[in-house]
mmCIF file of the N, C-alpha and C atoms, coordinates in Angstrom:
data_MODEL
# 
_entry.id   MODEL 
# 
loop_
_atom_site.group_PDB 
_atom_site.id 
_atom_site.type_symbol 
_atom_site.label_atom_id 
_atom_site.label_alt_id 
_atom_site.label_comp_id 
_atom_site.label_asym_id 
_atom_site.label_entity_id 
_atom_site.label_seq_id 
_atom_site.pdbx_PDB_ins_code 
_atom_site.Cartn_x 
_atom_site.Cartn_y 
_atom_site.Cartn_z 
_atom_site.occupancy 
_atom_site.B_iso_or_equiv 
_atom_site.pdbx_formal_charge 
_atom_site.auth_seq_id 
_atom_site.auth_comp_id 
_atom_site.auth_asym_id 
_atom_site.auth_atom_id 
_atom_site.pdbx_PDB_model_num 
ATOM 1   N N  . MET A 1 1  ? -1.984  -8.465  -15.885 1.00 0.00 ? 1  MET A N  1 
ATOM 2   C CA . MET A 1 1  ? -1.272  -7.437  -14.887 1.00 0.00 ? 1  MET A CA 1 
ATOM 3   C C  . MET A 1 1  ? -2.353  -6.249  -14.494 1.00 0.00 ? 1  MET A C  1 
ATOM 4   N N  . LYS A 1 2  ? -2.125  -5.841  -13.568 1.00 0.00 ? 2  LYS A N  1 
ATOM 5   C CA . LYS A 1 2  ? -3.330  -5.488  -12.628 1.00 0.00 ? 2  LYS A CA 1 
ATOM 6   C C  . LYS A 1 2  ? -2.390  -3.943  -12.433 1.00 0.00 ? 2  LYS A C  1 
ATOM 7   N N  . THR A 1 3  ? -3.517  -3.020  -12.314 1.00 0.00 ? 3  THR A N  1 
ATOM 8   C CA . THR A 1 3  ? -2.893  -1.758  -11.701 1.00 0.00 ? 3  THR A CA 1 
ATOM 9   C C  . THR A 1 3  ? -3.186  -1.376  -10.453 1.00 0.00 ? 3  THR A C  1 
ATOM 10  N N  . LEU A 1 4  ? -2.347  -1.037  -9.764  1.00 0.00 ? 4  LEU A N  1 
ATOM 11  C CA . LEU A 1 4  ? -2.557  -0.727  -7.990  1.00 0.00 ? 4  LEU A CA 1 
ATOM 12  C C  . LEU A 1 4  ? -2.538  0.417   -7.456  1.00 0.00 ? 4  LEU A C  1 
ATOM 13  N N  . LYS A 1 5  ? -2.722  1.065   -6.324  1.00 0.00 ? 5  LYS A N  1 
ATOM 14  C CA . LYS A 1 5  ? -2.736  2.386   -5.956  1.00 0.00 ? 5  LYS A CA 1 
ATOM 15  C C  . LYS A 1 5  ? -1.918  2.129   -4.914  1.00 0.00 ? 5  LYS A C  1 
ATOM 16  N N  . PHE A 1 6  ? -0.631  2.806   -4.245  1.00 0.00 ? 6  PHE A N  1 
ATOM 17  C CA . PHE A 1 6  ? 0.267   2.761   -3.496  1.00 0.00 ? 6  PHE A CA 1 
ATOM 18  C C  . PHE A 1 6  ? 0.285   3.971   -2.282  1.00 0.00 ? 6  PHE A C  1 
ATOM 19  N N  . ILE A 1 7  ? -0.130  3.799   -1.353  1.00 0.00 ? 7  ILE A N  1 
ATOM 20  C CA . ILE A 1 7  ? 0.410   4.898   -0.270  1.00 0.00 ? 7  ILE A CA 1 
ATOM 21  C C  . ILE A 1 7  ? 1.786   5.198   -0.041  1.00 0.00 ? 7  ILE A C  1 
ATOM 22  N N  . VAL A 1 8  ? 2.311   6.301   -0.063  1.00 0.00 ? 8  VAL A N  1 
ATOM 23  C CA . VAL A 1 8  ? 3.929   6.221   0.579   1.00 0.00 ? 8  VAL A CA 1 
ATOM 24  C C  . VAL A 1 8  ? 3.872   7.236   1.753   1.00 0.00 ? 8  VAL A C  1 
ATOM 25  N N  . GLU A 1 9  ? 4.493   6.989   2.885   1.00 0.00 ? 9  GLU A N  1 
ATOM 26  C CA . GLU A 1 9  ? 4.649   7.866   4.020   1.00 0.00 ? 9  GLU A CA 1 
ATOM 27  C C  . GLU A 1 9  ? 5.766   7.946   4.210   1.00 0.00 ? 9  GLU A C  1 
ATOM 28  N N  . LYS A 1 10 ? 6.513   9.334   4.442   1.00 0.00 ? 10 LYS A N  1 
ATOM 29  C CA . LYS A 1 10 ? 7.161   9.433   4.638   1.00 0.00 ? 10 LYS A CA 1 
ATOM 30  C C  . LYS A 1 10 ? 7.786   9.782   6.442   1.00 0.00 ? 10 LYS A C  1 
ATOM 31  N N  . HIS A 1 11 ? 8.503   9.161   6.978   1.00 0.00 ? 11 HIS A N  1 
ATOM 32  C CA . HIS A 1 11 ? 9.059   9.154   8.503   1.00 0.00 ? 11 HIS A CA 1 
ATOM 33  C C  . HIS A 1 11 ? 10.632  9.595   8.679   1.00 0.00 ? 11 HIS A C  1 
ATOM 34  N N  . GLU A 1 12 ? 10.657  9.939   10.100  1.00 0.00 ? 12 GLU A N  1 
ATOM 35  C CA . GLU A 1 12 ? 12.104  10.609  10.026  1.00 0.00 ? 12 GLU A CA 1 
ATOM 36  C C  . GLU A 1 12 ? 12.769  9.477   9.609   1.00 0.00 ? 12 GLU A C  1 
ATOM 37  N N  . ASP A 1 13 ? 13.046  8.085   9.960   1.00 0.00 ? 13 ASP A N  1 
ATOM 38  C CA . ASP A 1 13 ? 14.125  7.100   8.979   1.00 0.00 ? 13 ASP A CA 1 
ATOM 39  C C  . ASP A 1 13 ? 14.133  6.618   7.938   1.00 0.00 ? 13 ASP A C  1 
ATOM 40  N N  . GLY A 1 14 ? 13.060  7.025   7.322   1.00 0.00 ? 14 GLY A N  1 
ATOM 41  C CA . GLY A 1 14 ? 12.809  6.502   5.634   1.00 0.00 ? 14 GLY A CA 1 
ATOM 42  C C  . GLY A 1 14 ? 11.379  6.602   5.589   1.00 0.00 ? 14 GLY A C  1 
ATOM 43  N N  . TYR A 1 15 ? 10.866  5.685   4.388   1.00 0.00 ? 15 TYR A N  1 
ATOM 44  C CA . TYR A 1 15 ? 9.797   5.930   3.749   1.00 0.00 ? 15 TYR A CA 1 
ATOM 45  C C  . TYR A 1 15 ? 9.256   4.383   3.878   1.00 0.00 ? 15 TYR A C  1 
ATOM 46  N N  . VAL A 1 16 ? 7.711   4.468   4.030   1.00 0.00 ? 16 VAL A N  1 
ATOM 47  C CA . VAL A 1 16 ? 7.098   2.980   4.221   1.00 0.00 ? 16 VAL A CA 1 
ATOM 48  C C  . VAL A 1 16 ? 5.936   3.267   3.262   1.00 0.00 ? 16 VAL A C  1 
ATOM 49  N N  . ALA A 1 17 ? 5.666   2.104   2.023   1.00 0.00 ? 17 ALA A N  1 
ATOM 50  C CA . ALA A 1 17 ? 4.834   2.126   1.160   1.00 0.00 ? 17 ALA A CA 1 
ATOM 51  C C  . ALA A 1 17 ? 4.141   0.739   1.275   1.00 0.00 ? 17 ALA A C  1 
ATOM 52  N N  . TYR A 1 18 ? 2.831   1.257   0.841   1.00 0.00 ? 18 TYR A N  1 
ATOM 53  C CA . TYR A 1 18 ? 1.756   -0.388  0.950   1.00 0.00 ? 18 TYR A CA 1 
ATOM 54  C C  . TYR A 1 18 ? 0.630   -0.018  -0.117  1.00 0.00 ? 18 TYR A C  1 
ATOM 55  N N  . PRO A 1 19 ? 0.089   -0.960  -1.191  1.00 0.00 ? 19 PRO A N  1 
ATOM 56  C CA . PRO A 1 19 ? -0.914  -0.633  -1.705  1.00 0.00 ? 19 PRO A CA 1 
ATOM 57  C C  . PRO A 1 19 ? -2.301  -1.014  -1.286  1.00 0.00 ? 19 PRO A C  1 
ATOM 58  N N  . LEU A 1 20 ? -3.010  -0.403  -1.916  1.00 0.00 ? 20 LEU A N  1 
ATOM 59  C CA . LEU A 1 20 ? -4.503  -0.238  -1.436  1.00 0.00 ? 20 LEU A CA 1 
ATOM 60  C C  . LEU A 1 20 ? -5.341  -1.201  -2.126  1.00 0.00 ? 20 LEU A C  1 
ATOM 61  N N  . GLY A 1 21 ? -6.463  -1.919  -1.721  1.00 0.00 ? 21 GLY A N  1 
ATOM 62  C CA . GLY A 1 21 ? -7.299  -2.728  -2.413  1.00 0.00 ? 21 GLY A CA 1 
ATOM 63  C C  . GLY A 1 21 ? -6.943  -4.294  -2.693  1.00 0.00 ? 21 GLY A C  1 
ATOM 64  N N  . LEU A 1 22 ? -5.944  -4.742  -1.582  1.00 0.00 ? 22 LEU A N  1 
ATOM 65  C CA . LEU A 1 22 ? -5.444  -6.282  -1.579  1.00 0.00 ? 22 LEU A CA 1 
ATOM 66  C C  . LEU A 1 22 ? -5.992  -6.825  -0.106  1.00 0.00 ? 22 LEU A C  1 
ATOM 67  N N  . LYS A 1 23 ? -6.001  -7.661  -0.285  1.00 0.00 ? 23 LYS A N  1 
ATOM 68  C CA . LYS A 1 23 ? -6.456  -8.379  1.232   1.00 0.00 ? 23 LYS A CA 1 
ATOM 69  C C  . LYS A 1 23 ? -5.353  -9.019  1.776   1.00 0.00 ? 23 LYS A C  1 
ATOM 70  N N  . GLY A 1 24 ? -4.944  -8.984  3.142   1.00 0.00 ? 24 GLY A N  1 
ATOM 71  C CA . GLY A 1 24 ? -3.734  -8.880  3.955   1.00 0.00 ? 24 GLY A CA 1 
ATOM 72  C C  . GLY A 1 24 ? -2.933  -7.986  4.095   1.00 0.00 ? 24 GLY A C  1 
ATOM 73  N N  . ALA A 1 25 ? -1.895  -8.386  4.519   1.00 0.00 ? 25 ALA A N  1 
ATOM 74  C CA . ALA A 1 25 ? -0.521  -7.363  4.958   1.00 0.00 ? 25 ALA A CA 1 
ATOM 75  C C  . ALA A 1 25 ? 0.433   -7.365  4.096   1.00 0.00 ? 25 ALA A C  1 
ATOM 76  N N  . VAL A 1 26 ? 0.559   -6.049  3.210   1.00 0.00 ? 26 VAL A N  1 
ATOM 77  C CA . VAL A 1 26 ? 1.731   -6.055  2.366   1.00 0.00 ? 26 VAL A CA 1 
ATOM 78  C C  . VAL A 1 26 ? 2.173   -4.711  2.623   1.00 0.00 ? 26 VAL A C  1 
ATOM 79  N N  . VAL A 1 27 ? 3.674   -4.514  2.834   1.00 0.00 ? 27 VAL A N  1 
ATOM 80  C CA . VAL A 1 27 ? 4.470   -3.441  2.965   1.00 0.00 ? 27 VAL A CA 1 
ATOM 81  C C  . VAL A 1 27 ? 5.476   -3.384  2.234   1.00 0.00 ? 27 VAL A C  1 
ATOM 82  N N  . GLY A 1 28 ? 6.043   -2.164  2.163   1.00 0.00 ? 28 GLY A N  1 
ATOM 83  C CA . GLY A 1 28 ? 7.565   -2.038  1.381   1.00 0.00 ? 28 GLY A CA 1 
ATOM 84  C C  . GLY A 1 28 ? 8.259   -0.722  2.349   1.00 0.00 ? 28 GLY A C  1 
ATOM 85  N N  . GLN A 1 29 ? 9.570   -0.721  2.372   1.00 0.00 ? 29 GLN A N  1 
ATOM 86  C CA . GLN A 1 29 ? 10.175  0.409   3.147   1.00 0.00 ? 29 GLN A CA 1 
ATOM 87  C C  . GLN A 1 29 ? 11.651  0.650   2.381   1.00 0.00 ? 29 GLN A C  1 
ATOM 88  N N  . GLY A 1 30 ? 12.268  1.925   2.456   1.00 0.00 ? 30 GLY A N  1 
ATOM 89  C CA . GLY A 1 30 ? 13.356  2.379   1.907   1.00 0.00 ? 30 GLY A CA 1 
ATOM 90  C C  . GLY A 1 30 ? 13.478  3.821   2.554   1.00 0.00 ? 30 GLY A C  1 
ATOM 91  N N  . ASP A 1 31 ? 15.113  4.225   1.951   1.00 0.00 ? 31 ASP A N  1 
ATOM 92  C CA . ASP A 1 31 ? 15.595  5.557   2.411   1.00 0.00 ? 31 ASP A CA 1 
ATOM 93  C C  . ASP A 1 31 ? 14.922  6.414   1.572   1.00 0.00 ? 31 ASP A C  1 
ATOM 94  N N  . THR A 1 32 ? 14.391  6.139   0.506   1.00 0.00 ? 32 THR A N  1 
ATOM 95  C CA . THR A 1 32 ? 14.091  6.611   -0.302  1.00 0.00 ? 32 THR A CA 1 
ATOM 96  C C  . THR A 1 32 ? 12.514  6.636   -0.704  1.00 0.00 ? 32 THR A C  1 
ATOM 97  N N  . TYR A 1 33 ? 11.842  7.997   -1.290  1.00 0.00 ? 33 TYR A N  1 
ATOM 98  C CA . TYR A 1 33 ? 10.009  7.259   -2.146  1.00 0.00 ? 33 TYR A CA 1 
ATOM 99  C C  . TYR A 1 33 ? 10.133  6.238   -2.818  1.00 0.00 ? 33 TYR A C  1 
ATOM 100 N N  . GLU A 1 34 ? 11.358  6.199   -3.911  1.00 0.00 ? 34 GLU A N  1 
ATOM 101 C CA . GLU A 1 34 ? 11.456  5.184   -4.744  1.00 0.00 ? 34 GLU A CA 1 
ATOM 102 C C  . GLU A 1 34 ? 11.531  4.069   -4.703  1.00 0.00 ? 34 GLU A C  1 
ATOM 103 N N  . GLU A 1 35 ? 12.549  3.784   -3.426  1.00 0.00 ? 35 GLU A N  1 
ATOM 104 C CA . GLU A 1 35 ? 12.944  2.466   -2.904  1.00 0.00 ? 35 GLU A CA 1 
ATOM 105 C C  . GLU A 1 35 ? 11.886  1.612   -2.229  1.00 0.00 ? 35 GLU A C  1 
ATOM 106 N N  . ALA A 1 36 ? 11.185  2.625   -1.577  1.00 0.00 ? 36 ALA A N  1 
ATOM 107 C CA . ALA A 1 36 ? 9.961   2.378   -0.974  1.00 0.00 ? 36 ALA A CA 1 
ATOM 108 C C  . ALA A 1 36 ? 8.742   1.298   -1.542  1.00 0.00 ? 36 ALA A C  1 
ATOM 109 N N  . LEU A 1 37 ? 8.510   2.542   -2.651  1.00 0.00 ? 37 LEU A N  1 
ATOM 110 C CA . LEU A 1 37 ? 7.757   2.222   -3.677  1.00 0.00 ? 37 LEU A CA 1 
ATOM 111 C C  . LEU A 1 37 ? 8.295   0.726   -4.657  1.00 0.00 ? 37 LEU A C  1 
ATOM 112 N N  . SER A 1 38 ? 9.255   0.683   -4.809  1.00 0.00 ? 38 SER A N  1 
ATOM 113 C CA . SER A 1 38 ? 9.777   -0.627  -5.588  1.00 0.00 ? 38 SER A CA 1 
ATOM 114 C C  . SER A 1 38 ? 9.575   -1.587  -5.007  1.00 0.00 ? 38 SER A C  1 
ATOM 115 N N  . ASP A 1 39 ? 9.756   -1.654  -3.414  1.00 0.00 ? 39 ASP A N  1 
ATOM 116 C CA . ASP A 1 39 ? 10.018  -2.737  -2.440  1.00 0.00 ? 39 ASP A CA 1 
ATOM 117 C C  . ASP A 1 39 ? 8.359   -2.941  -2.171  1.00 0.00 ? 39 ASP A C  1 
ATOM 118 N N  . ALA A 1 40 ? 7.449   -2.082  -2.279  1.00 0.00 ? 40 ALA A N  1 
ATOM 119 C CA . ALA A 1 40 ? 5.926   -2.208  -1.863  1.00 0.00 ? 40 ALA A CA 1 
ATOM 120 C C  . ALA A 1 40 ? 5.479   -2.996  -3.064  1.00 0.00 ? 40 ALA A C  1 
ATOM 121 N N  . ARG A 1 41 ? 5.895   -2.577  -4.207  1.00 0.00 ? 41 ARG A N  1 
ATOM 122 C CA . ARG A 1 41 ? 5.348   -3.029  -5.817  1.00 0.00 ? 41 ARG A CA 1 
ATOM 123 C C  . ARG A 1 41 ? 6.061   -4.396  -5.839  1.00 0.00 ? 41 ARG A C  1 
ATOM 124 N N  . SER A 1 42 ? 7.305   -5.361  -5.570  1.00 0.00 ? 42 SER A N  1 
ATOM 125 C CA . SER A 1 42 ? 7.923   -6.362  -5.219  1.00 0.00 ? 42 SER A CA 1 
ATOM 126 C C  . SER A 1 42 ? 6.781   -7.049  -4.342  1.00 0.00 ? 42 SER A C  1 
ATOM 127 N N  . ALA A 1 43 ? 6.448   -6.591  -3.188  1.00 0.00 ? 43 ALA A N  1 
ATOM 128 C CA . ALA A 1 43 ? 5.998   -7.156  -1.984  1.00 0.00 ? 43 ALA A CA 1 
ATOM 129 C C  . ALA A 1 43 ? 4.490   -7.370  -2.397  1.00 0.00 ? 43 ALA A C  1 
ATOM 130 N N  . ALA A 1 44 ? 3.779   -6.908  -3.128  1.00 0.00 ? 44 ALA A N  1 
ATOM 131 C CA . ALA A 1 44 ? 2.248   -6.884  -3.926  1.00 0.00 ? 44 ALA A CA 1 
ATOM 132 C C  . ALA A 1 44 ? 2.310   -8.094  -4.817  1.00 0.00 ? 44 ALA A C  1 
ATOM 133 N N  . ALA A 1 45 ? 3.728   -8.221  -5.671  1.00 0.00 ? 45 ALA A N  1 
ATOM 134 C CA . ALA A 1 45 ? 3.553   -9.134  -6.897  1.00 0.00 ? 45 ALA A CA 1 
ATOM 135 C C  . ALA A 1 45 ? 4.003   -10.225 -5.998  1.00 0.00 ? 45 ALA A C  1 
ATOM 136 N N  . PHE A 1 46 ? 4.620   -10.645 -5.390  1.00 0.00 ? 46 PHE A N  1 
ATOM 137 C CA . PHE A 1 46 ? 4.824   -11.678 -4.202  1.00 0.00 ? 46 PHE A CA 1 
ATOM 138 C C  . PHE A 1 46 ? 3.827   -12.186 -3.807  1.00 0.00 ? 46 PHE A C  1 
ATOM 139 N N  . HIS A 1 47 ? 3.187   -11.381 -3.022  1.00 0.00 ? 47 HIS A N  1 
ATOM 140 C CA . HIS A 1 47 ? 1.473   -11.467 -2.490  1.00 0.00 ? 47 HIS A CA 1 
ATOM 141 C C  . HIS A 1 47 ? 0.563   -12.239 -3.315  1.00 0.00 ? 47 HIS A C  1 
ATOM 142 N N  . VAL A 1 48 ? 0.708   -12.134 -4.385  1.00 0.00 ? 48 VAL A N  1 
ATOM 143 C CA . VAL A 1 48 ? -0.712  -11.832 -5.888  1.00 0.00 ? 48 VAL A CA 1 
ATOM 144 C C  . VAL A 1 48 ? 0.070   -13.737 -6.009  1.00 0.00 ? 48 VAL A C  1 
ATOM 145 N N  . GLU A 1 49 ? 1.345   -13.595 -6.193  1.00 0.00 ? 49 GLU A N  1 
ATOM 146 C CA . GLU A 1 49 ? 1.995   -14.895 -6.702  1.00 0.00 ? 49 GLU A CA 1 
ATOM 147 C C  . GLU A 1 49 ? 1.491   -15.791 -5.972  1.00 0.00 ? 49 GLU A C  1 
ATOM 148 N N  . THR A 1 50 ? 1.963   -15.732 -4.497  1.00 0.00 ? 50 THR A N  1 
ATOM 149 C CA . THR A 1 50 ? 1.838   -16.817 -3.412  1.00 0.00 ? 50 THR A CA 1 
ATOM 150 C C  . THR A 1 50 ? -0.110  -16.974 -2.910  1.00 0.00 ? 50 THR A C  1 
ATOM 151 N N  . PHE A 1 51 ? -0.804  -15.903 -2.979  1.00 0.00 ? 51 PHE A N  1 
ATOM 152 C CA . PHE A 1 51 ? -2.421  -16.429 -2.556  1.00 0.00 ? 51 PHE A CA 1 
ATOM 153 C C  . PHE A 1 51 ? -3.103  -16.425 -4.129  1.00 0.00 ? 51 PHE A C  1 
ATOM 154 N N  . GLY A 1 52 ? -2.716  -16.288 -5.073  1.00 0.00 ? 52 GLY A N  1 
ATOM 155 C CA . GLY A 1 52 ? -3.792  -15.854 -6.007  1.00 0.00 ? 52 GLY A CA 1 
ATOM 156 C C  . GLY A 1 52 ? -4.632  -15.251 -5.809  1.00 0.00 ? 52 GLY A C  1 
ATOM 157 N N  . SER A 1 53 ? -5.019  -14.774 -7.514  1.00 0.00 ? 53 SER A N  1 
ATOM 158 C CA . SER A 1 53 ? -6.149  -13.220 -7.345  1.00 0.00 ? 53 SER A CA 1 
ATOM 159 C C  . SER A 1 53 ? -7.537  -13.332 -6.432  1.00 0.00 ? 53 SER A C  1 
ATOM 160 N N  . GLU A 1 54 ? -7.782  -13.976 -5.516  1.00 0.00 ? 54 GLU A N  1 
ATOM 161 C CA . GLU A 1 54 ? -8.419  -13.678 -4.541  1.00 0.00 ? 54 GLU A CA 1 
ATOM 162 C C  . GLU A 1 54 ? -8.036  -12.712 -3.338  1.00 0.00 ? 54 GLU A C  1 
ATOM 163 N N  . VAL A 1 55 ? -6.400  -12.366 -3.631  1.00 0.00 ? 55 VAL A N  1 
ATOM 164 C CA . VAL A 1 55 ? -6.475  -11.264 -2.904  1.00 0.00 ? 55 VAL A CA 1 
ATOM 165 C C  . VAL A 1 55 ? -6.969  -10.043 -2.748  1.00 0.00 ? 55 VAL A C  1 
ATOM 166 N N  . PHE A 1 56 ? -7.095  -9.958  -4.202  1.00 0.00 ? 56 PHE A N  1 
ATOM 167 C CA . PHE A 1 56 ? -8.133  -8.568  -4.985  1.00 0.00 ? 56 PHE A CA 1 
ATOM 168 C C  . PHE A 1 56 ? -9.390  -8.336  -4.382  1.00 0.00 ? 56 PHE A C  1 
ATOM 169 N N  . GLU A 1 57 ? -9.368  -7.386  -4.177  1.00 0.00 ? 57 GLU A N  1 
ATOM 170 C CA . GLU A 1 57 ? -10.714 -6.574  -3.485  1.00 0.00 ? 57 GLU A CA 1 
ATOM 171 C C  . GLU A 1 57 ? -11.557 -6.174  -4.371  1.00 0.00 ? 57 GLU A C  1 
ATOM 172 N N  . GLU A 1 58 ? -12.264 -6.890  -5.157  1.00 0.00 ? 58 GLU A N  1 
ATOM 173 C CA . GLU A 1 58 ? -13.238 -7.029  -6.429  1.00 0.00 ? 58 GLU A CA 1 
ATOM 174 C C  . GLU A 1 58 ? -14.364 -6.251  -6.081  1.00 0.00 ? 58 GLU A C  1 
ATOM 175 N N  . GLU A 1 59 ? -15.032 -6.606  -4.898  1.00 0.00 ? 59 GLU A N  1 
ATOM 176 C CA . GLU A 1 59 ? -16.356 -6.158  -4.895  1.00 0.00 ? 59 GLU A CA 1 
ATOM 177 C C  . GLU A 1 59 ? -16.581 -4.642  -4.911  1.00 0.00 ? 59 GLU A C  1 
ATOM 178 N N  . SER A 1 60 ? -15.626 -3.535  -4.441  1.00 0.00 ? 60 SER A N  1 
ATOM 179 C CA . SER A 1 60 ? -15.843 -2.318  -4.617  1.00 0.00 ? 60 SER A CA 1 
ATOM 180 C C  . SER A 1 60 ? -14.375 -1.497  -4.901  1.00 0.00 ? 60 SER A C  1 
ATOM 181 N N  . PRO A 1 61 ? -13.902 -1.366  -6.262  1.00 0.00 ? 61 PRO A N  1 
ATOM 182 C CA . PRO A 1 61 ? -12.511 -0.789  -6.633  1.00 0.00 ? 61 PRO A CA 1 
ATOM 183 C C  . PRO A 1 61 ? -12.677 0.143   -6.398  1.00 0.00 ? 61 PRO A C  1 
ATOM 184 N N  . LEU A 1 62 ? -10.827 0.528   -5.838  1.00 0.00 ? 62 LEU A N  1 
ATOM 185 C CA . LEU A 1 62 ? -11.136 1.763   -5.316  1.00 0.00 ? 62 LEU A CA 1 
ATOM 186 C C  . LEU A 1 62 ? -10.671 2.861   -6.323  1.00 0.00 ? 62 LEU A C  1 
ATOM 187 N N  . LEU A 1 63 ? -11.336 4.084   -6.609  1.00 0.00 ? 63 LEU A N  1 
ATOM 188 C CA . LEU A 1 63 ? -11.175 4.831   -7.326  1.00 0.00 ? 63 LEU A CA 1 
ATOM 189 C C  . LEU A 1 63 ? -10.397 5.936   -7.292  1.00 0.00 ? 63 LEU A C  1 
ATOM 190 N N  . GLU A 1 64 ? -10.081 6.522   -6.382  1.00 0.00 ? 64 GLU A N  1 
ATOM 191 C CA . GLU A 1 64 ? -8.932  7.256   -5.713  1.00 0.00 ? 64 GLU A CA 1 
ATOM 192 C C  . GLU A 1 64 ? -8.904  7.345   -4.323  1.00 0.00 ? 64 GLU A C  1 
ATOM 193 N N  . ALA A 1 65 ? -7.713  7.663   -3.362  1.00 0.00 ? 65 ALA A N  1 
ATOM 194 C CA . ALA A 1 65 ? -7.284  7.851   -2.439  1.00 0.00 ? 65 ALA A CA 1 
ATOM 195 C C  . ALA A 1 65 ? -6.810  8.891   -1.923  1.00 0.00 ? 65 ALA A C  1 
ATOM 196 N N  . PHE A 1 66 ? -7.486  9.977   -0.634  1.00 0.00 ? 66 PHE A N  1 
ATOM 197 C CA . PHE A 1 66 ? -7.191  11.099  -0.292  1.00 0.00 ? 66 PHE A CA 1 
ATOM 198 C C  . PHE A 1 66 ? -6.432  10.788  1.109   1.00 0.00 ? 66 PHE A C  1 
ATOM 199 N N  . VAL A 1 67 ? -5.926  11.900  1.562   1.00 0.00 ? 67 VAL A N  1 
ATOM 200 C CA . VAL A 1 67 ? -5.209  12.219  3.016   1.00 0.00 ? 67 VAL A CA 1 
ATOM 201 C C  . VAL A 1 67 ? -6.231  13.279  3.633   1.00 0.00 ? 67 VAL A C  1 
ATOM 202 N N  . ALA A 1 68 ? -6.524  12.884  4.619   1.00 0.00 ? 68 ALA A N  1 
ATOM 203 C CA . ALA A 1 68 ? -7.080  14.419  5.204   1.00 0.00 ? 68 ALA A CA 1 
ATOM 204 C C  . ALA A 1 68 ? -6.720  14.107  6.735   1.00 0.00 ? 68 ALA A C  1 
ATOM 205 N N  . GLU A 1 69 ? -6.739  15.405  7.497   1.00 0.00 ? 69 GLU A N  1 
ATOM 206 C CA . GLU A 1 69 ? -6.507  15.822  8.880   1.00 0.00 ? 69 GLU A CA 1 
ATOM 207 C C  . GLU A 1 69 ? -7.873  16.329  9.435   1.00 0.00 ? 69 GLU A C  1 
ATOM 208 N N  . GLY A 1 70 ? -7.991  15.752  10.637  1.00 0.00 ? 70 GLY A N  1 
ATOM 209 C CA . GLY A 1 70 ? -8.842  15.658  11.465  1.00 0.00 ? 70 GLY A CA 1 
ATOM 210 C C  . GLY A 1 70 ? -8.583  15.766  12.830  1.00 0.00 ? 70 GLY A C  1 
ATOM 211 N N  . ALA A 1 71 ? -8.976  16.123  14.099  1.00 0.00 ? 71 ALA A N  1 
ATOM 212 C CA . ALA A 1 71 ? -8.318  16.196  15.627  1.00 0.00 ? 71 ALA A CA 1 
ATOM 213 C C  . ALA A 1 71 ? -9.746  14.902  15.724  1.00 0.00 ? 71 ALA A C  1 
ATOM 214 N N  . VAL A 1 72 ? -9.289  14.495  16.908  1.00 0.00 ? 72 VAL A N  1 
ATOM 215 C CA . VAL A 1 72 ? -9.799  13.410  17.829  1.00 0.00 ? 72 VAL A CA 1 
ATOM 216 C C  . VAL A 1 72 ? -9.895  13.447  19.228  1.00 0.00 ? 72 VAL A C  1 
ATOM 217 N N  . ASN A 1 73 ? -10.949 13.568  19.581  1.00 0.00 ? 73 ASN A N  1 
ATOM 218 C CA . ASN A 1 73 ? -10.662 13.811  21.062  1.00 0.00 ? 73 ASN A CA 1 
ATOM 219 C C  . ASN A 1 73 ? -11.223 12.131  21.718  1.00 0.00 ? 73 ASN A C  1 
ATOM 220 N N  . PHE A 1 74 ? -10.132 12.125  22.966  1.00 0.00 ? 74 PHE A N  1 
ATOM 221 C CA . PHE A 1 74 ? -9.990  11.062  23.633  1.00 0.00 ? 74 PHE A CA 1 
ATOM 222 C C  . PHE A 1 74 ? -9.230  11.553  24.682  1.00 0.00 ? 74 PHE A C  1 
ATOM 223 N N  . ALA A 1 75 ? -9.938  10.661  25.719  1.00 0.00 ? 75 ALA A N  1 
ATOM 224 C CA . ALA A 1 75 ? -9.480  10.714  27.216  1.00 0.00 ? 75 ALA A CA 1 
ATOM 225 C C  . ALA A 1 75 ? -7.899  10.403  27.593  1.00 0.00 ? 75 ALA A C  1 
# 
């Protein structure tokens, strides 16, 4: 068993969740926070079962995740 960190985003039409520290695209969704997290956990487990332990980014393990806001200038 391996512990992953997940990002859960709230949108107007529901929630989206995805794990950090995996190679490849793994996303879950749901009408609630819990549904999206559960869906993402299930998708991550399937991803590892399908592609093996090589999908873990072991070289630089994620210790913490932060959300930051910043302005971006563009034309």
